[in-house]
C-alpha positions as CSV (number, residue, x, y, z in Angstrom):
1,M,-17.3,-37.1,6.6
2,T,-21.0,-37.5,7.1
3,T,-23.4,-39.0,4.5
4,S,-25.4,-35.7,4.5
5,S,-22.4,-33.5,3.7
6,L,-21.2,-35.7,0.9
7,Q,-24.6,-36.2,-0.7
8,N,-25.7,-32.5,-0.5
9,S,-22.5,-30.7,-1.2
10,I,-21.6,-29.2,-4.6
11,V,-17.8,-28.9,-5.1
12,K,-15.4,-29.2,-7.9
13,D,-13.4,-32.3,-7.0
14,M,-13.4,-34.4,-3.9
15,G,-10.1,-35.9,-4.9
16,L,-8.4,-32.6,-3.8
17,A,-9.4,-33.1,-0.2
18,S,-5.9,-34.2,1.0
19,E,-4.3,-31.0,-0.2
20,G,-7.1,-29.0,1.5
21,H,-6.5,-30.7,4.8
22,L,-2.9,-29.7,4.8
23,K,-3.9,-26.1,4.3
24,I,-6.4,-26.1,7.1
25,D,-3.9,-27.9,9.4
26,W,-1.4,-25.1,8.7
27,V,-3.7,-22.2,9.6
28,E,-5.0,-24.1,12.7
29,A,-1.4,-24.2,14.0
30,H,-1.2,-20.4,13.6
31,M,-4.6,-19.4,15.1
32,P,-4.2,-19.8,18.9
33,V,-7.1,-17.5,19.8
34,L,-9.5,-19.4,17.6
35,N,-8.1,-22.6,19.1
36,R,-8.9,-21.4,22.6
37,I,-12.5,-20.5,21.5
38,R,-12.9,-23.9,19.9
39,R,-12.1,-25.6,23.2
40,Q,-14.7,-23.4,24.9
41,F,-17.2,-24.2,22.3
42,E,-16.6,-28.0,22.6
43,Q,-17.4,-27.7,26.3
44,D,-20.4,-25.3,26.1
45,L,-21.9,-26.3,22.8
46,P,-23.5,-22.8,22.3
47,F,-24.9,-23.8,18.8
48,K,-26.2,-27.3,19.7
49,G,-29.1,-28.1,17.5
50,L,-28.7,-25.0,15.3
51,K,-28.0,-24.6,11.6
52,V,-25.4,-22.0,10.7
53,A,-24.9,-20.8,7.1
54,I,-21.7,-19.1,6.2
55,C,-20.9,-16.9,3.2
56,L,-17.2,-16.0,3.2
57,H,-14.1,-16.2,1.0
58,L,-13.7,-19.9,1.0
59,E,-10.1,-20.6,1.8
60,A,-8.3,-22.3,4.6
61,K,-8.8,-19.8,7.4
62,T,-12.5,-19.6,6.7
63,A,-12.6,-23.3,6.7
64,Y,-11.1,-23.4,10.1
65,L,-13.7,-20.9,11.4
66,A,-16.4,-23.2,10.0
67,K,-14.9,-26.1,12.0
68,V,-14.9,-24.0,15.1
69,I,-18.6,-23.2,14.7
70,Q,-19.2,-26.9,14.0
71,A,-17.3,-27.8,17.2
72,G,-19.9,-25.6,19.1
73,G,-22.6,-28.1,18.1
74,A,-23.8,-26.4,14.8
75,D,-24.8,-28.1,11.6
76,V,-22.7,-25.9,9.2
77,T,-23.3,-25.1,5.6
78,I,-20.9,-22.8,3.7
79,T,-20.7,-21.0,0.4
80,H,-18.5,-18.6,-1.4
81,S,-18.5,-14.8,-1.4
82,N,-16.2,-14.2,-4.4
83,P,-15.8,-16.4,-7.5
84,L,-12.0,-16.1,-7.5
85,S,-11.2,-16.6,-3.8
86,T,-12.6,-20.1,-3.5
87,Q,-10.1,-22.9,-3.1
88,D,-11.4,-26.2,-4.4
89,D,-9.1,-28.4,-2.3
90,V,-10.3,-26.6,0.9
91,C,-13.9,-27.1,-0.1
92,A,-13.4,-30.8,-0.6
93,A,-11.6,-31.1,2.8
94,L,-14.5,-29.4,4.5
95,V,-16.9,-31.9,3.0
96,E,-14.8,-34.7,4.5
97,D,-15.0,-32.9,7.8
98,G,-18.8,-33.0,7.8
99,V,-19.5,-29.5,6.5
100,T,-22.0,-29.0,3.7
101,V,-20.3,-27.0,1.0
102,Y,-21.8,-25.1,-2.0
103,A,-18.8,-23.5,-3.8
104,K,-16.5,-23.7,-6.7
105,Y,-13.6,-21.7,-8.0
106,N,-14.7,-19.2,-10.8
107,P,-18.2,-20.6,-11.6
108,E,-20.5,-18.8,-14.1
109,P,-22.3,-15.9,-12.5
110,A,-25.6,-17.7,-12.5
111,E,-24.1,-20.8,-10.7
112,F,-22.3,-18.5,-8.2
113,K,-25.6,-17.0,-7.2
114,A,-27.4,-20.3,-7.2
115,L,-24.9,-21.9,-4.9
116,Q,-25.3,-19.0,-2.4
117,L,-29.1,-19.6,-2.5
118,R,-28.6,-23.3,-1.9
119,A,-26.8,-22.5,1.3
120,L,-29.7,-20.3,2.5
121,E,-32.3,-22.9,1.6
122,V,-31.1,-25.1,4.4
123,K,-33.1,-22.6,6.5
124,P,-30.4,-21.6,8.9
125,D,-30.9,-20.3,12.5
126,L,-27.8,-18.1,12.2
127,I,-25.7,-16.7,9.4
128,I,-22.2,-15.3,8.9
129,D,-22.2,-12.9,5.9
130,D,-19.6,-11.1,3.8
131,G,-20.5,-8.0,1.8
132,G,-24.1,-8.5,2.9
133,D,-24.7,-11.1,0.2
134,F,-27.0,-13.3,2.2
135,A,-28.9,-10.3,3.6
136,T,-29.5,-8.7,0.2
137,I,-30.6,-12.0,-1.4
138,I,-33.2,-12.4,1.4
139,A,-34.4,-8.8,1.1
140,S,-34.6,-8.7,-2.6
141,E,-35.6,-12.2,-3.7
142,R,-36.3,-14.6,-0.8
143,P,-37.9,-12.9,2.2
144,D,-39.4,-16.3,3.2
145,L,-35.9,-17.5,4.1
146,A,-35.7,-15.0,7.0
147,A,-38.3,-16.9,9.0
148,T,-35.8,-19.2,10.8
149,I,-32.9,-16.8,11.2
150,R,-32.2,-15.4,14.6
151,G,-29.4,-13.1,13.4
152,G,-25.9,-13.1,12.2
153,A,-22.5,-11.4,11.9
154,E,-21.1,-9.3,9.1
155,E,-17.4,-9.3,8.1
156,T,-16.8,-6.3,5.9
157,T,-17.1,-2.5,5.5
158,T,-19.1,-2.9,2.3
159,G,-21.4,-5.3,4.1
160,I,-22.1,-2.9,7.0
161,I,-22.9,-0.2,4.4
162,R,-25.5,-2.4,2.7
163,L,-26.9,-3.7,6.0
164,K,-27.4,-0.2,7.4
165,A,-29.2,0.8,4.1
166,L,-31.4,-2.3,4.5
167,A,-32.2,-1.4,8.1
168,K,-33.0,2.2,7.2
169,E,-35.5,1.0,4.7
170,G,-37.0,-1.5,7.1
171,Q,-35.7,-4.4,5.0
172,L,-33.3,-6.0,7.5
173,R,-35.3,-8.8,9.0
174,F,-33.0,-9.9,11.9
175,P,-30.1,-8.4,14.0
176,M,-26.6,-8.4,12.5
177,V,-23.5,-7.9,14.5
178,A,-21.1,-5.5,12.8
179,V,-17.9,-7.4,13.3
180,N,-16.1,-5.1,10.9
181,D,-16.6,-2.2,13.3
182,A,-14.9,-3.9,16.2
183,Y,-11.5,-2.6,17.3
184,C,-9.9,-6.0,16.9
185,K,-11.2,-6.1,13.3
186,Y,-10.4,-2.8,11.7
187,L,-7.2,-2.0,13.7
188,F,-5.6,-5.3,12.7
189,D,-7.4,-7.0,9.9
190,N,-8.2,-3.9,7.8
191,R,-4.9,-2.2,8.4
192,Y,-2.2,-4.9,8.7
193,G,-4.2,-7.7,6.9
194,T,-5.2,-5.7,3.9
195,G,-1.9,-3.9,3.7
196,Q,0.2,-7.1,3.5
197,S,-2.2,-9.3,1.6
198,A,-2.9,-6.7,-1.1
199,F,0.8,-6.6,-1.9
200,D,1.0,-10.4,-1.6
201,G,-1.4,-10.6,-4.5
202,I,0.2,-7.8,-6.5
203,I,3.8,-9.0,-6.2
204,R,2.9,-12.7,-6.6
205,T,0.9,-11.9,-9.8
206,T,3.1,-9.3,-11.5
207,N,6.6,-10.3,-10.3
208,L,7.5,-6.6,-10.6
209,V,9.4,-4.4,-8.2
210,V,7.5,-1.9,-6.1
211,A,10.5,0.1,-4.9
212,G,10.8,3.4,-6.8
213,K,7.3,3.2,-8.3
214,N,4.5,5.6,-7.9
215,V,1.8,3.7,-6.0
216,V,-1.6,5.4,-5.9
217,V,-3.9,4.3,-3.0
218,A,-7.5,5.4,-3.4
219,G,-9.1,5.8,0.0
220,Y,-7.4,6.4,3.4
221,G,-9.7,4.4,5.7
222,W,-8.2,1.6,7.7
223,C,-7.6,-0.6,4.7
224,G,-6.0,2.4,2.8
225,K,-3.8,3.2,5.7
226,G,-2.5,-0.3,5.7
227,V,-1.9,-0.4,2.0
228,A,-0.1,2.9,2.0
229,M,2.0,1.9,5.0
230,R,3.1,-1.3,3.2
231,A,3.8,0.5,-0.1
232,K,6.0,2.9,1.8
233,G,7.8,0.0,3.4
234,L,8.5,-1.5,0.0
235,G,10.1,1.7,-1.1
236,A,7.3,3.1,-3.2
237,N,6.5,6.8,-3.7
238,V,2.9,6.8,-2.2
239,I,0.1,9.0,-3.4
240,V,-3.3,9.0,-1.7
241,T,-6.6,10.1,-3.2
242,E,-9.5,10.9,-0.9
243,I,-13.0,12.5,-0.8
244,D,-12.9,13.1,3.0
245,P,-10.9,16.3,3.9
246,I,-10.1,14.9,7.4
247,K,-8.6,11.7,6.0
248,A,-6.8,13.7,3.4
249,V,-5.1,15.8,6.0
250,E,-4.3,12.7,7.9
251,A,-2.6,11.1,4.9
252,H,-0.6,14.3,4.3
253,M,0.5,14.4,8.0
254,D,1.5,10.7,7.6
255,G,3.9,11.8,4.9
256,F,2.1,10.9,1.7
257,R,1.3,13.0,-1.3
258,V,-2.4,13.8,-1.6
259,M,-4.1,14.7,-4.9
260,T,-7.1,14.0,-7.0
261,M,-7.3,10.8,-8.9
262,L,-7.2,12.7,-12.2
263,E,-3.8,14.2,-11.2
264,A,-2.5,10.9,-9.8
265,A,-3.6,9.0,-12.9
266,K,-1.0,10.9,-14.9
267,I,2.0,9.6,-12.9
268,G,0.8,6.4,-11.2
269,D,2.5,3.0,-11.9
270,F,0.4,0.9,-9.5
271,F,-3.2,1.8,-8.6
272,I,-4.9,0.1,-5.6
273,A,-8.6,1.1,-4.9
274,V,-9.8,0.5,-1.3
275,T,-12.9,2.7,-1.0
276,G,-15.9,0.3,-1.0
277,N,-17.5,2.6,-3.7
278,K,-17.9,2.3,-7.4
279,D,-16.2,4.2,-10.3
280,V,-13.1,5.2,-8.3
281,I,-11.0,4.8,-11.5
282,T,-12.9,5.5,-14.7
283,G,-12.5,6.6,-18.3
284,E,-11.2,10.1,-17.7
285,H,-8.4,8.6,-15.6
286,Y,-7.6,5.9,-18.3
287,D,-7.3,8.7,-20.9
288,V,-4.3,10.2,-19.1
289,M,-2.6,7.1,-17.6
290,K,0.9,6.0,-18.6
291,D,1.5,3.0,-20.8
292,G,1.8,-0.1,-18.6
293,A,-0.2,1.2,-15.6
294,I,-1.3,-1.7,-13.3
295,L,-4.8,-1.5,-11.9
296,S,-6.1,-3.4,-8.9
297,N,-8.8,-3.4,-6.3
298,A,-8.8,-4.4,-2.6
299,G,-12.4,-3.5,-2.0
300,H,-15.2,-6.1,-1.8
301,F,-16.8,-5.8,-5.2
302,D,-15.3,-5.5,-8.7
303,V,-16.8,-2.0,-9.3
304,E,-14.1,0.3,-8.1
305,V,-12.1,0.0,-11.3
306,N,-14.6,0.6,-14.1
307,K,-14.2,-2.3,-16.4
308,P,-16.7,-1.4,-19.1
309,E,-15.0,1.9,-19.7
310,L,-11.6,0.1,-19.8
311,A,-13.0,-2.3,-22.4
312,K,-14.5,0.5,-24.4
313,R,-11.1,2.0,-25.0
314,S,-9.5,-1.3,-26.0
315,D,-8.8,-2.9,-29.4
316,S,-7.9,-6.2,-27.7
317,I,-8.1,-7.9,-24.3
318,R,-5.9,-10.9,-23.5
319,T,-4.7,-12.7,-20.5
320,V,-0.9,-12.3,-20.3
321,R,-0.3,-14.0,-17.0
322,R,-2.5,-15.8,-14.5
323,N,-4.8,-13.1,-13.1
324,I,-3.5,-10.3,-15.4
325,E,-5.6,-9.0,-18.2
326,E,-4.0,-6.7,-20.8
327,Y,-6.2,-4.0,-22.2
328,R,-4.6,-2.6,-25.4
329,F,-6.0,0.8,-26.1
330,K,-6.6,2.2,-29.6
331,D,-3.7,4.6,-29.2
332,G,-1.3,1.8,-28.5
333,R,-1.1,2.1,-24.7
334,K,-1.5,-1.0,-22.5
335,M,-3.3,-1.2,-19.1
336,Y,-3.1,-4.2,-16.9
337,L,-6.0,-5.3,-14.7
338,L,-5.3,-7.7,-11.8
339,A,-7.7,-10.5,-10.8
340,E,-10.5,-9.1,-13.0
341,G,-10.8,-6.1,-10.8
342,R,-11.9,-8.3,-7.9
343,L,-10.2,-8.5,-4.5
344,V,-6.6,-8.7,-5.4
345,N,-5.5,-10.1,-2.0
346,L,-7.9,-13.1,-2.3
347,G,-8.3,-13.3,-6.1
348,A,-4.6,-13.4,-6.7
349,A,-3.3,-14.6,-3.3
350,D,-4.4,-16.3,-0.1
351,G,-5.9,-13.3,1.7
352,H,-4.9,-12.0,5.1
353,P,-2.3,-13.8,7.2
354,A,-3.5,-16.5,9.5
355,E,-2.4,-14.6,12.6
356,I,-4.5,-11.6,11.5
357,M,-7.6,-13.7,10.7
358,D,-7.2,-15.4,14.1
359,T,-8.6,-12.3,15.9
360,T,-11.2,-11.5,13.2
361,F,-12.6,-14.9,13.2
362,A,-12.5,-15.0,17.0
363,L,-14.8,-12.0,16.8
364,Q,-17.0,-13.8,14.3
365,A,-17.4,-16.8,16.5
366,L,-18.0,-14.9,19.7
367,G,-20.2,-12.4,17.9
368,L,-22.4,-15.2,16.5
369,R,-22.7,-16.7,20.0
370,Y,-23.7,-13.2,21.3
371,V,-26.5,-12.7,18.7
372,S,-27.7,-16.3,19.2
373,E,-28.1,-15.7,22.9
374,N,-29.6,-12.2,22.7
375,Y,-31.5,-12.0,19.4
376,E,-34.8,-11.5,21.0
377,T,-33.7,-8.2,22.5
378,L,-31.5,-6.8,19.7
379,G,-34.2,-5.9,17.2
380,K,-33.9,-5.9,13.5
381,N,-30.8,-3.7,13.5
382,V,-27.1,-3.5,12.9
383,V,-25.5,-3.9,16.3
384,N,-22.0,-3.4,17.6
385,V,-19.8,-6.1,19.0
386,P,-19.9,-5.6,22.7
387,Y,-16.7,-4.0,23.9
388,E,-16.2,-6.8,26.4
389,I,-15.9,-9.3,23.5
390,D,-13.4,-7.0,21.8
391,Q,-11.3,-6.9,25.0
392,Q,-11.6,-10.6,25.5
393,V,-10.3,-11.3,22.0
394,A,-7.4,-8.9,22.6
395,S,-6.6,-10.5,25.9
396,Y,-6.5,-13.9,24.4
397,K,-4.2,-12.6,21.7
398,L,-1.8,-11.1,24.3
399,E,-1.8,-14.4,26.2
400,S,-0.9,-16.3,23.0
401,L,2.1,-13.9,22.6
402,N,3.2,-14.3,26.2
403,I,2.7,-10.6,26.7
404,A,1.5,-9.2,30.1
405,I,0.1,-5.7,30.6
406,D,-0.6,-3.6,33.7
407,T,-3.9,-3.4,35.5
408,L,-5.4,-0.4,37.4
409,S,-5.3,-0.4,41.1
410,A,-8.5,0.3,43.1
411,E,-7.1,3.8,43.9
412,Q,-6.5,4.5,40.2
413,E,-10.0,3.3,39.2
414,N,-11.5,5.6,41.9
415,Y,-9.4,8.5,40.6
416,L,-10.7,8.0,37.0
417,D,-14.2,7.8,38.2
418,S,-14.1,10.9,40.3
419,W,-14.2,14.6,39.4
420,K,-12.6,15.5,42.7
421,F,-8.8,15.4,42.8
């Protein structure tokens, strides 16, 4: 623990640090790719003398990413990206490890935003963002804070959407690497990570069986594919709703029923929104839902399930279990909202498995190094993770699994490069 991190940090309770260290130690033991990158960083010190500010779901796996960036020579400051996903014991442990932390579990909205701003006010050279929170604060409120920033990396689909909108309007003030769009992110994190962790949150919170239930999955992107796959594996009758005809056909060909949300609302038992858009489930859907329907969201913001329209139809709202709010409608029906409509996998569970986040955070670490070394030529744009980095991460993962694959011979490479057979 450094004097600076202890004096500057704002956390709930430093007495929780020992529990946080145990959590971080556990994920470290299950993140071999990130461990390998940490060893590289300790030798190369790619961030020596630089300040890095991180805005992510502040739990154990994120904490270990912060320590890997720190091992690369950075002065690291970290804050939260969701009020319900912050783990106070992990925050305290990071402070003891010399990271400056501005985060608490479930703060008031004003304090949540103020703590994010405190992290930016350290005037970082590099940022790691989630949902574009840092980037939008800078664009809308504090453009002066962009002066020191070389660039950064973005974690989520929602964040990429916001960053591209900022870039289109000329409001993105530095390059951002689209980690979410890398193969090793969406193929594994979005699909297998979201699929498993969403049901971790739902099952842990409700203690109800999924088998035999009608599970409605809104959105059939990579996250939706993962959620639908896991629901099917748990024995559910899976229904997919979509706005994209191509994805709708794909869901149909994958064996799922496809219908509008209004039709699905009449028969659904569990609803899981994974679109990244607002008002996916609204008043017209509540009006036809069955008594006891369970509503959840696995998208970044708490706007996919419309909470004002849910409250408008209710005579009473009460918490019936941790992370379950019961909305009793005027006609006597009850609807149950999980984790306040926020990310159910992080608000009601521990997020993606460590082995999944191993590759995602490896991309974050190497992507941050890439933007730090190339920011002068990247422009003020959203840029892709170089394919070589994607392949490098996948190769490290295979090595950690003791899996070997074939390589092309010179003759095969020449064959693929030629139009003459």
